[in-house]
Rosetta silent file (secondary structure, phi, psi, omega in degrees, C-alpha in Angstrom):
SEQUENCE: MSPGPTIVQTQVVNFVLPIVATFVTSFRLYCRARRSLLWIDDLFAACAMLFNITLMICNALYMRGFVQHPQREKVALYYLIAQSFYAVVWCSRLSILFTVVRLAYWTQRRILIRIAMIFGVVWAILFAQVWWTCELHPSWKSEPRPQCPLGRNVAIAQIVTDVLGDMVLILAPFILIYKATLTRAQKVRVICLFSTSAITTIVSLAHAYYVLTVGELKEAVAAIFEASISLIVANLSVVVTFFLRMLTDDETISQPTLESGSTTIAFQLRDEDRDPC
SCORE:     score description
SCORE:     0.000 S_00000001
   1 L     0.000  135.319  175.555  -94.911  -14.941  -32.428 S_00000001
   2 L   -63.387  149.322  179.789  -91.945  -14.379  -29.972 S_00000001
   3 L   -70.007  -16.937  176.640  -92.255  -16.117  -26.609 S_00000001
   4 L    89.163  177.794 -179.474  -92.020  -12.796  -24.793 S_00000001
   5 L   -67.730  153.873  172.831  -90.038  -11.798  -21.714 S_00000001
   6 L   -90.428  175.932  176.471  -89.305  -14.072  -18.888 S_00000001
   7 H   -61.219  -37.691 -177.530  -90.082  -13.370  -15.191 S_00000001
   8 H   -69.670  -45.815  178.098  -86.374  -12.491  -14.637 S_00000001
   9 H   -63.315  -41.672  177.488  -86.196  -10.124  -17.646 S_00000001
  10 H   -65.783  -36.740  172.104  -89.401   -8.439  -16.549 S_00000001
  11 H   -61.201  -35.261 -177.868  -88.077   -7.982  -13.031 S_00000001
  12 H   -71.710  -37.808  175.368  -84.993   -6.325  -14.356 S_00000001
  13 H   -66.907  -33.172 -177.847  -87.047   -3.816  -16.410 S_00000001
  14 H   -68.462  -24.913  175.246  -89.378   -3.353  -13.351 S_00000001
  15 H   -90.536  -42.939 -165.970  -86.318   -2.193  -11.248 S_00000001
  16 H   -67.197  -59.081 -171.844  -84.114   -0.438  -13.784 S_00000001
  17 H   -60.967  -52.043  178.915  -86.700    1.955  -15.367 S_00000001
  18 H   -55.093  -39.770  178.382  -88.509    3.028  -12.186 S_00000001
  19 H   -68.223  -41.974  176.378  -85.101    3.736  -10.448 S_00000001
  20 H   -61.882  -44.572  179.453  -83.947    5.937  -13.304 S_00000001
  21 H   -63.506  -36.551  173.609  -87.293    7.812  -13.323 S_00000001
  22 H   -59.564  -48.613 -174.938  -86.948    8.312   -9.516 S_00000001
  23 H   -59.812  -45.807 -178.843  -83.449    9.661   -9.867 S_00000001
  24 H   -62.409  -47.667  178.451  -84.562   12.108  -12.667 S_00000001
  25 H   -64.018  -41.125  175.540  -87.509   13.294  -10.620 S_00000001
  26 H   -56.503  -42.071  179.001  -85.491   13.646   -7.450 S_00000001
  27 H   -57.024  -52.897  179.707  -82.987   15.836   -9.467 S_00000001
  28 H   -56.352  -47.736 -175.271  -85.874   18.065  -10.671 S_00000001
  29 H   -70.771  -27.547  176.135  -87.375   18.502   -7.284 S_00000001
  30 H   -65.629  -43.742  179.776  -83.941   19.255   -5.792 S_00000001
  31 H   -62.156  -38.086 -172.422  -83.296   21.992   -8.485 S_00000001
  32 H   -83.854  -30.824  172.544  -86.718   23.566   -7.888 S_00000001
  33 H   -71.667  -33.039 -179.634  -86.454   23.396   -4.022 S_00000001
  34 H   -60.581  -31.544 -173.621  -82.909   24.770   -4.059 S_00000001
  35 L  -111.065    9.640  177.032  -84.272   27.977   -5.679 S_00000001
  36 L    58.845   37.455 -179.216  -87.628   27.970   -3.748 S_00000001
  37 L  -115.574   21.820  178.038  -89.565   27.432   -6.920 S_00000001
  38 L   -64.061  135.275  179.607  -91.573   24.353   -5.905 S_00000001
  39 L  -144.744 -167.052 -176.513  -95.183   24.601   -7.363 S_00000001
  40 H   -64.270  -39.030  176.139  -98.099   22.478   -8.250 S_00000001
  41 H   -59.212  -35.412  178.921  -96.300   20.871  -11.212 S_00000001
  42 H   -75.191  -27.715  175.385  -93.592   19.627   -8.865 S_00000001
  43 H   -62.160  -51.697  174.688  -96.344   18.268   -6.537 S_00000001
  44 H   -59.674  -40.662  178.165  -97.715   16.125   -9.298 S_00000001
  45 H   -61.037  -41.673  179.376  -94.226   15.077  -10.340 S_00000001
  46 H   -69.150  -40.059  177.292  -93.512   13.901   -6.730 S_00000001
  47 H   -63.804  -43.981  175.409  -96.887   12.044   -6.560 S_00000001
  48 H   -57.069  -39.103  177.873  -96.079   10.324   -9.898 S_00000001
  49 H   -65.437  -41.991 -177.522  -92.718    9.244   -8.527 S_00000001
  50 H   -68.680  -36.780  176.800  -94.334    7.802   -5.325 S_00000001
  51 H   -73.726  -24.209  178.858  -96.906    5.900   -7.400 S_00000001
  52 H   -79.115  -29.482  173.950  -94.213    4.666   -9.696 S_00000001
  53 H   -71.212  -39.530  176.813  -92.324    3.314   -6.704 S_00000001
  54 H   -63.160  -41.959  174.518  -95.501    1.711   -5.441 S_00000001
  55 H   -58.731  -42.315  170.632  -95.859    0.142   -8.934 S_00000001
  56 H   -55.748  -50.744  178.610  -92.390   -1.157   -8.786 S_00000001
  57 H   -63.175  -48.775  178.303  -92.900   -2.811   -5.380 S_00000001
  58 H   -63.552  -32.150  176.396  -96.193   -4.375   -6.293 S_00000001
  59 H   -69.035  -35.665  174.242  -94.939   -5.665   -9.530 S_00000001
  60 H   -59.693  -53.006 -176.568  -91.906   -7.242   -7.623 S_00000001
  61 H   -64.862  -38.221 -177.769  -94.186   -8.870   -5.199 S_00000001
  62 H   -63.419  -44.368 -168.271  -96.737  -10.003   -7.891 S_00000001
  63 H   -86.508  -33.586 -171.429  -94.154  -11.623  -10.208 S_00000001
  64 H   -89.971  -40.008 -170.708  -91.712  -13.072   -7.613 S_00000001
  65 L  -116.693   18.118 -169.911  -93.748  -14.213   -4.661 S_00000001
  66 L   -67.974  -21.771 -177.984  -97.298  -14.904   -6.109 S_00000001
  67 L   -71.275  -33.584 -175.620  -97.137  -18.588   -5.373 S_00000001
  68 L   -79.336  -31.465 -171.881  -96.776  -17.959   -1.557 S_00000001
  69 L   -77.347  142.935  171.876  -99.559  -15.355   -1.283 S_00000001
  70 L   -62.698  157.905 -171.873 -103.123  -16.102   -0.567 S_00000001
  71 H   -59.160  -43.886  179.364 -105.495  -15.597   -3.573 S_00000001
  72 H   -53.358  -48.347 -178.295 -107.041  -12.481   -2.141 S_00000001
  73 H   -66.460  -38.455  171.182 -103.669  -10.805   -1.781 S_00000001
  74 H   -57.973  -43.102  175.528 -102.741  -11.696   -5.416 S_00000001
  75 H   -62.944  -46.656 -178.768 -106.007  -10.025   -6.598 S_00000001
  76 H   -61.967  -45.501  174.390 -105.266   -7.026   -4.500 S_00000001
  77 H   -55.024  -42.272  174.067 -101.777   -6.715   -5.835 S_00000001
  78 H   -53.016  -53.312 -176.623 -103.151   -6.837   -9.448 S_00000001
  79 H   -61.281  -39.820  179.227 -105.588   -3.964   -8.705 S_00000001
  80 H   -64.643  -33.767  173.532 -102.839   -1.933   -7.064 S_00000001
  81 H   -66.202  -46.705  179.307 -100.684   -2.451  -10.076 S_00000001
  82 H   -58.859  -45.449 -173.809 -103.447   -1.441  -12.492 S_00000001
  83 H   -75.625  -38.428  179.747 -104.408    1.619  -10.525 S_00000001
  84 H   -62.170  -44.496  176.129 -100.816    2.710   -9.774 S_00000001
  85 H   -47.431  -57.811 -174.162 -100.189    2.606  -13.569 S_00000001
  86 H   -65.934  -34.033 -178.198 -102.875    5.092  -14.276 S_00000001
  87 H   -68.211  -35.647  177.591 -101.827    7.299  -11.324 S_00000001
  88 H   -64.324  -50.296 -178.224  -98.295    7.567  -12.718 S_00000001
  89 H   -59.046  -50.591 -174.496  -99.344    8.369  -16.197 S_00000001
  90 H   -76.116  -31.183  176.687 -101.926   10.996  -15.395 S_00000001
  91 H   -66.530  -37.325  177.872 -100.008   12.661  -12.557 S_00000001
  92 H   -61.909  -41.309 -179.067  -97.151   12.965  -15.032 S_00000001
  93 H   -61.376  -41.927 -171.917  -99.479   14.522  -17.631 S_00000001
  94 H   -69.910  -35.170 -179.953 -100.836   16.976  -15.021 S_00000001
  95 H   -59.671  -55.588  172.992  -97.222   17.856  -14.017 S_00000001
  96 H   -52.168  -43.485 -179.238  -96.465   18.848  -17.668 S_00000001
  97 H   -64.566  -45.642 -173.240  -99.630   20.765  -17.980 S_00000001
  98 H   -72.771  -20.949  173.171  -99.031   22.753  -14.766 S_00000001
  99 H   -67.200  -34.323  174.508  -95.493   23.426  -15.936 S_00000001
 100 H   -76.520  -37.008 -179.719  -97.125   25.340  -18.800 S_00000001
 101 H   -60.710  -41.407 -172.222  -99.690   26.902  -16.462 S_00000001
 102 L   -70.780  -16.961  177.163  -96.983   28.395  -14.221 S_00000001
 103 L   -98.256   -6.503 -174.790  -95.518   30.256  -17.286 S_00000001
 104 L   -88.866  162.191  173.591  -98.857   31.395  -18.812 S_00000001
 105 L   -91.013  174.252 -162.422 -100.586   34.678  -18.275 S_00000001
 106 H   -55.913  -46.769 -178.566 -103.932   34.910  -16.543 S_00000001
 107 H   -65.905  -38.710  177.628 -106.371   34.235  -19.453 S_00000001
 108 H   -66.303  -38.525  178.766 -104.285   31.338  -20.653 S_00000001
 109 H   -59.109  -37.956 -179.190 -104.170   29.947  -17.154 S_00000001
 110 H   -64.018  -40.204 -178.854 -107.915   29.730  -16.770 S_00000001
 111 H   -64.484  -48.402 -175.261 -108.068   27.699  -20.047 S_00000001
 112 H   -69.099  -31.871  176.216 -105.239   25.395  -19.020 S_00000001
 113 H   -66.916  -43.275  177.153 -106.706   24.893  -15.559 S_00000001
 114 H   -57.020  -44.998 -179.208 -110.013   23.801  -17.063 S_00000001
 115 H   -62.922  -36.453  178.952 -108.104   21.251  -19.236 S_00000001
 116 H   -63.383  -38.662  175.316 -106.385   19.987  -16.047 S_00000001
 117 H   -62.229  -45.401  174.146 -109.837   19.411  -14.506 S_00000001
 118 H   -52.320  -43.339  176.784 -110.762   17.488  -17.639 S_00000001
 119 H   -57.098  -46.284 -177.241 -107.612   15.354  -17.174 S_00000001
 120 H   -62.421  -40.953  179.738 -108.816   14.548  -13.627 S_00000001
 121 H   -65.857  -42.174 -176.788 -112.193   13.450  -14.862 S_00000001
 122 H   -65.623  -36.563  178.489 -110.672   11.263  -17.531 S_00000001
 123 H   -62.548  -44.855 -177.379 -108.344    9.668  -14.911 S_00000001
 124 H   -63.740  -35.548 -177.971 -111.368    8.968  -12.677 S_00000001
 125 H   -72.765  -41.707  174.898 -113.284    7.357  -15.506 S_00000001
 126 H   -64.705  -39.876  174.416 -110.261    5.077  -16.504 S_00000001
 127 H   -54.564  -43.216 -178.829 -109.946    4.246  -12.819 S_00000001
 128 H   -72.506  -35.705 -178.143 -113.515    3.139  -12.595 S_00000001
 129 H   -58.317  -34.858  178.230 -113.354    1.310  -15.903 S_00000001
 130 H   -63.328  -43.698  179.197 -110.814   -1.151  -14.555 S_00000001
 131 H   -65.570  -50.726 -179.860 -113.178   -2.053  -11.702 S_00000001
 132 H   -70.375  -27.102  172.953 -116.281   -2.562  -13.673 S_00000001
 133 H   -72.758  -44.397  178.279 -114.503   -4.436  -16.398 S_00000001
 134 H   -71.431  -33.277 -174.462 -112.718   -6.836  -14.015 S_00000001
 135 H   -85.509  -13.827  175.394 -115.593   -7.339  -11.630 S_00000001
 136 H   -66.648  -39.386 -179.788 -117.970   -8.089  -14.478 S_00000001
 137 L  -130.302   85.604 -171.840 -116.166  -11.284  -15.229 S_00000001
 138 H   -80.862    6.660 -174.071 -114.425  -12.381  -11.983 S_00000001
 139 H   -63.302  -24.226 -179.024 -113.317  -15.766  -13.190 S_00000001
 140 H   -64.780  -20.126 -172.140 -109.668  -14.521  -13.652 S_00000001
 141 H   -73.239  -14.081  178.849 -109.299  -14.133   -9.801 S_00000001
 142 H   -89.364   -2.096  178.811 -108.919  -17.924   -9.485 S_00000001
 143 L   -70.478  154.667  171.878 -105.855  -18.148  -11.744 S_00000001
 144 L   -48.668  -45.820  172.279 -102.421  -18.961  -10.280 S_00000001
 145 L  -122.404   86.332 -170.044 -101.334  -15.443  -11.295 S_00000001
 146 L   -56.607  121.972  174.293 -104.537  -13.374  -11.457 S_00000001
 147 L  -140.418  120.252  178.151 -104.552  -10.944  -14.464 S_00000001
 148 L   -73.039  129.276  174.206 -107.826   -9.413  -15.590 S_00000001
 149 L   -69.461   95.607 -176.559 -108.403   -9.641  -19.393 S_00000001
 150 L   -65.948  -35.861  172.025 -108.975   -5.892  -19.800 S_00000001
 151 H    75.828 -159.865 -165.010 -109.859   -6.401  -23.441 S_00000001
 152 H   -73.933  -49.135 -172.533 -110.993   -4.191  -26.370 S_00000001
 153 H   -57.497  -44.818 -179.735 -112.914   -1.491  -24.495 S_00000001
 154 H   -66.566  -44.208  175.637 -110.081   -0.739  -22.120 S_00000001
 155 H   -56.023  -48.216 -179.500 -107.521   -0.700  -24.900 S_00000001
 156 H   -63.780  -37.987  176.157 -109.604    1.698  -27.050 S_00000001
 157 H   -59.301  -43.830  177.380 -110.162    3.919  -24.043 S_00000001
 158 H   -66.480  -42.922 -175.399 -106.334    4.038  -23.377 S_00000001
 159 H   -64.400  -44.461 -177.151 -105.512    4.743  -26.993 S_00000001
 160 H   -64.027  -53.754  179.691 -108.047    7.610  -27.285 S_00000001
 161 H   -62.982  -37.850  175.285 -107.269    9.316  -23.930 S_00000001
 162 H   -67.180  -41.021  179.707 -103.539    8.884  -24.414 S_00000001
 163 H   -64.955  -45.302 -176.716 -103.498   10.325  -27.941 S_00000001
 164 H   -70.831  -38.781 -177.091 -105.780   13.275  -27.081 S_00000001
 165 H   -65.882  -46.492  179.722 -104.039   13.915  -23.747 S_00000001
 166 H   -73.924  -26.072  175.094 -100.520   14.016  -25.274 S_00000001
 167 H   -69.140  -39.816  174.558 -101.806   16.098  -28.195 S_00000001
 168 H   -55.852  -41.032  179.855 -103.025   18.650  -25.721 S_00000001
 169 H   -74.261  -24.485  174.436  -99.640   18.699  -24.018 S_00000001
 170 H   -79.474  -32.035 -177.386  -97.834   19.157  -27.305 S_00000001
 171 H   -88.521  -22.397  179.757 -100.141   22.006  -28.408 S_00000001
 172 H   -56.543  -37.562 -176.982 -100.311   23.798  -24.990 S_00000001
 173 H   -70.298  -23.180  171.462  -96.940   25.373  -25.362 S_00000001
 174 H   -53.315  -44.235  179.926  -98.137   27.040  -28.728 S_00000001
 175 H   -64.139  -37.777  178.269 -100.527   29.008  -26.528 S_00000001
 176 H   -66.547  -55.344 -176.670  -97.711   30.042  -24.312 S_00000001
 177 H   -75.962   -6.513  174.836  -95.200   31.246  -26.903 S_00000001
 178 L   -60.320  -37.049 -174.538  -97.815   33.022  -28.957 S_00000001
 179 L  -106.704    9.187 -176.544  -97.481   35.988  -26.519 S_00000001
 180 E   -97.736  141.671 -175.076  -93.951   35.449  -25.492 S_00000001
 181 L   -93.430   79.437  179.634  -91.192   37.712  -26.617 S_00000001
 182 L  -117.733  158.010  172.165  -88.751   35.040  -27.548 S_00000001
 183 L   -76.564  168.653 -177.648  -86.515   34.596  -30.600 S_00000001
 184 H   -60.228  -44.805  177.377  -87.328   32.041  -33.277 S_00000001
 185 H   -57.092  -45.510 -176.815  -84.502   29.749  -31.884 S_00000001
 186 H   -65.564  -40.435  179.140  -85.905   30.114  -28.322 S_00000001
 187 H   -61.786  -45.901 -177.053  -89.417   29.270  -29.429 S_00000001
 188 H   -59.892  -39.577 -179.475  -88.244   26.135  -31.329 S_00000001
 189 H   -66.750  -41.747  175.323  -86.441   25.010  -28.135 S_00000001
 190 H   -64.974  -41.099  179.994  -89.591   25.446  -25.940 S_00000001
 191 H   -63.101  -46.293 -177.325  -91.692   23.577  -28.439 S_00000001
 192 H   -55.294  -47.343 -176.289  -89.072   20.825  -28.766 S_00000001
 193 H   -56.330  -48.351 -174.832  -88.964   20.384  -24.867 S_00000001
 194 H   -83.055  -23.983  173.618  -92.717   19.932  -24.562 S_00000001
 195 L   -62.154  -10.178  176.892  -93.089   17.918  -27.747 S_00000001
 196 L   -65.928   -7.650  174.531  -91.405   15.002  -26.049 S_00000001
 197 H   -62.254  -20.482  177.853  -94.823   14.059  -24.922 S_00000001
 198 H   -62.210  -31.920 -179.762  -95.027   12.338  -28.277 S_00000001
 199 H   -60.367  -42.727  175.893  -92.638    9.745  -27.010 S_00000001
 200 H   -56.207  -44.655 -172.626  -95.340    8.803  -24.351 S_00000001
 201 H   -62.644  -43.317 -178.211  -97.866    8.464  -27.068 S_00000001
 202 H   -60.946  -47.201 -179.036  -95.721    5.889  -28.998 S_00000001
 203 H   -68.357  -29.383 -175.772  -95.097    3.780  -25.868 S_00000001
 204 H   -79.720  -23.154  177.293  -98.737    3.963  -24.803 S_00000001
 205 H   -75.329  -33.239  171.023  -99.887    2.686  -28.210 S_00000001
 206 H   -60.242  -41.332 -177.319  -97.509   -0.361  -27.795 S_00000001
 207 H   -67.693  -46.502 -178.761  -99.062   -0.881  -24.385 S_00000001
 208 H   -63.627  -32.727  178.648 -102.596   -0.683  -25.647 S_00000001
 209 H   -62.028  -47.286 -178.614 -101.734   -3.243  -28.437 S_00000001
 210 H   -64.860  -34.637  176.009 -100.590   -5.742  -25.755 S_00000001
 211 H   -67.340  -37.963 -178.337 -103.755   -5.056  -23.638 S_00000001
 212 H   -72.687  -33.263 -168.721 -105.823   -5.755  -26.740 S_00000001
 213 L  -117.817  -75.281 -165.461 -104.006   -8.888  -27.941 S_00000001
 214 L   -84.076  -51.043 -175.389 -101.340  -10.749  -26.036 S_00000001
 215 L    69.806 -156.480  179.968 -101.469   -9.631  -22.399 S_00000001
 216 H    58.011 -143.203 -171.149  -99.401  -11.508  -19.719 S_00000001
 217 H   -62.861  -32.646 -177.933  -95.722  -10.457  -19.295 S_00000001
 218 H   -70.364  -36.431  175.273  -95.537   -8.449  -22.526 S_00000001
 219 H   -66.743  -41.939  179.423  -98.414   -6.221  -21.260 S_00000001
 220 H   -58.474  -44.916  177.600  -96.627   -5.858  -17.929 S_00000001
 221 H   -59.187  -49.558  179.746  -93.384   -4.799  -19.570 S_00000001
 222 H   -55.690  -44.321  178.519  -95.255   -2.349  -21.821 S_00000001
 223 H   -63.060  -45.193 -177.326  -96.984   -0.854  -18.736 S_00000001
 224 H   -65.880  -48.297  174.565  -93.742   -0.465  -16.842 S_00000001
 225 H   -51.258  -55.779 -176.074  -92.145    1.324  -19.942 S_00000001
 226 H   -57.165  -47.656 -178.480  -95.135    3.617  -20.286 S_00000001
 227 H   -59.911  -49.995 -175.112  -95.217    4.651  -16.593 S_00000001
 228 H   -70.673  -39.607  177.568  -91.549    5.294  -16.277 S_00000001
 229 H   -59.435  -46.924  179.896  -91.262    6.990  -19.638 S_00000001
 230 H   -59.979  -38.226  177.787  -94.170    9.255  -18.794 S_00000001
 231 H   -73.688  -37.452  175.209  -92.511   10.295  -15.598 S_00000001
 232 H   -62.636  -47.171 -178.889  -89.092   10.879  -17.236 S_00000001
 233 H   -64.947  -34.983 -177.130  -90.740   13.020  -20.017 S_00000001
 234 H   -62.963  -28.820 -177.947  -92.668   15.044  -17.363 S_00000001
 235 H   -92.099   -7.546 -166.436  -89.186   16.110  -15.908 S_00000001
 236 H   -65.434  -40.316 -173.671  -87.392   16.853  -19.210 S_00000001
 237 H   -61.734  -30.283 -179.248  -88.395   20.559  -19.384 S_00000001
 238 H   -85.991  -46.794 -179.875  -86.847   21.197  -16.085 S_00000001
 239 H   -65.241  -44.947  178.106  -83.732   18.904  -16.368 S_00000001
 240 H   -63.459  -36.461 -179.211  -82.945   19.879  -19.961 S_00000001
 241 H   -62.757  -42.102  178.277  -83.281   23.587  -18.937 S_00000001
 242 H   -54.656  -49.356 -175.612  -80.767   23.037  -16.115 S_00000001
 243 H   -66.759  -38.323 -178.528  -78.138   21.665  -18.478 S_00000001
 244 H   -65.776  -36.555  178.994  -78.814   24.401  -21.127 S_00000001
 245 H   -74.270  -18.427  167.397  -78.310   27.021  -18.418 S_00000001
 246 H   -67.320  -32.273 -173.510  -75.101   25.468  -17.513 S_00000001
 247 H   -97.900   -9.957 -173.672  -73.840   25.759  -21.058 S_00000001
 248 L  -146.717  160.170  175.779  -75.248   29.128  -21.999 S_00000001
 249 L   -90.647    0.766  175.232  -76.137   32.533  -20.496 S_00000001
 250 L   -63.760  102.552 -177.578  -79.570   32.295  -22.225 S_00000001
 251 L   -91.875  -17.915 -174.430  -82.047   32.491  -19.385 S_00000001
 252 L   -73.036   -0.167  177.986  -85.138   33.108  -21.494 S_00000001
 253 L   -67.109  -33.370 -174.644  -85.632   29.404  -22.311 S_00000001
 254 L  -119.954    4.202 -173.312  -87.246   29.035  -18.971 S_00000001
 255 L  -133.987   59.475 -176.132  -87.934   32.773  -18.146 S_00000001
 256 L   -72.093  161.343  171.956  -90.038   34.161  -20.993 S_00000001
 257 E  -107.461  129.145 -172.272  -91.710   37.593  -21.063 S_00000001
 258 E  -114.845  133.924 -177.003  -95.327   37.294  -21.769 S_00000001
 259 E  -117.237  128.179  173.174  -97.400   40.286  -23.184 S_00000001
 260 E  -133.252   99.112 -178.008 -101.215   40.642  -22.980 S_00000001
 261 L    74.315 -127.018  176.353 -102.462   43.930  -24.111 S_00000001
 262 L   -94.133    4.624  178.919 -100.889   46.627  -22.081 S_00000001
 263 E   -96.258  122.111  173.812  -99.813   44.046  -19.477 S_00000001
 264 E  -118.292  132.652 -176.579  -96.383   42.648  -19.381 S_00000001
 265 E  -119.888  115.039 -178.276  -95.348   39.856  -17.059 S_00000001
 266 E  -109.732  129.310  175.460  -91.564   39.241  -16.907 S_00000001
 267 L  -100.673   89.064 -169.623  -90.024   36.231  -15.363 S_00000001
 268 L  -106.435  152.442  177.770  -86.618   37.484  -14.523 S_00000001
 269 L   -95.829  137.853  171.883  -83.922   35.935  -12.441 S_00000001
 270 L   -76.653  161.431  176.539  -82.407   37.665   -9.498 S_00000001
 271 H   -53.131  -46.532 -175.000  -78.679   37.800   -9.142 S_00000001
 272 H   -71.146  -13.464 -178.133  -78.570   35.470   -6.284 S_00000001
 273 H   -98.088    1.658  178.819  -80.564   32.944   -8.252 S_00000001
 274 L   -69.449   63.626  176.679  -78.075   32.657  -11.133 S_00000001
 275 L  -126.932  164.519 -170.199  -76.994   29.153  -10.484 S_00000001
 276 L   -66.061  -21.641  177.473  -77.425   26.083  -12.720 S_00000001
 277 L   -87.996    0.000    0.000  -80.404   24.868  -10.783 S_00000001
């Protein structure tokens, strides 16, 4: 078995990935704010970015200065890291889901909003699971670098919720394009944009493996990867659309027309809005 990453290598990953994710999210928010199109999906993206910054700072303090800190502060830092991780991942998923919601017609929106509520409940359960798992066996709190052995139940919960959650995010656009008057090529593009959630699933499975087996710094690096990749993926539909609109006059990739019975909802751009953002 490989020795795993060093503290220095983990610190590099801890700074580089969150900074990239923050840059991508800031660019997304700038594009939306410039055209006065900020909505709930952008709010969740902004929250995920703030939690990811919190995760980066707590990881840095935890790994670099843990020797100097009192034991209670070390334990508090560990809990902040664990809960900030969940916050980044699930805010990112909610951002993707509400990106679909904003393009859906009313019947679809009701279904998707109920799914969003289920996501919130799942997040709350995972949040609580960390507490009851770690507090049930508190001996880890006395270690030089406290790290709760989350174990099999947490790993299984992460695998199940990650796979099901990402599957919903991959399938949700099919509901959207079912009623959309898009060409075949445009439909493929929309599906491909939202199917990038599969990337998060792959990373989350690796993280769950390290939770279940090795732990330590390998688990920390996997968590950093999953959090930052989740946030980057949440922004891809906006960022990729920005570049596509720079290269082509095809506006329907982000502005579909949805038909429901005799009702047609068209998302058209005004002349003054025809800029790359």
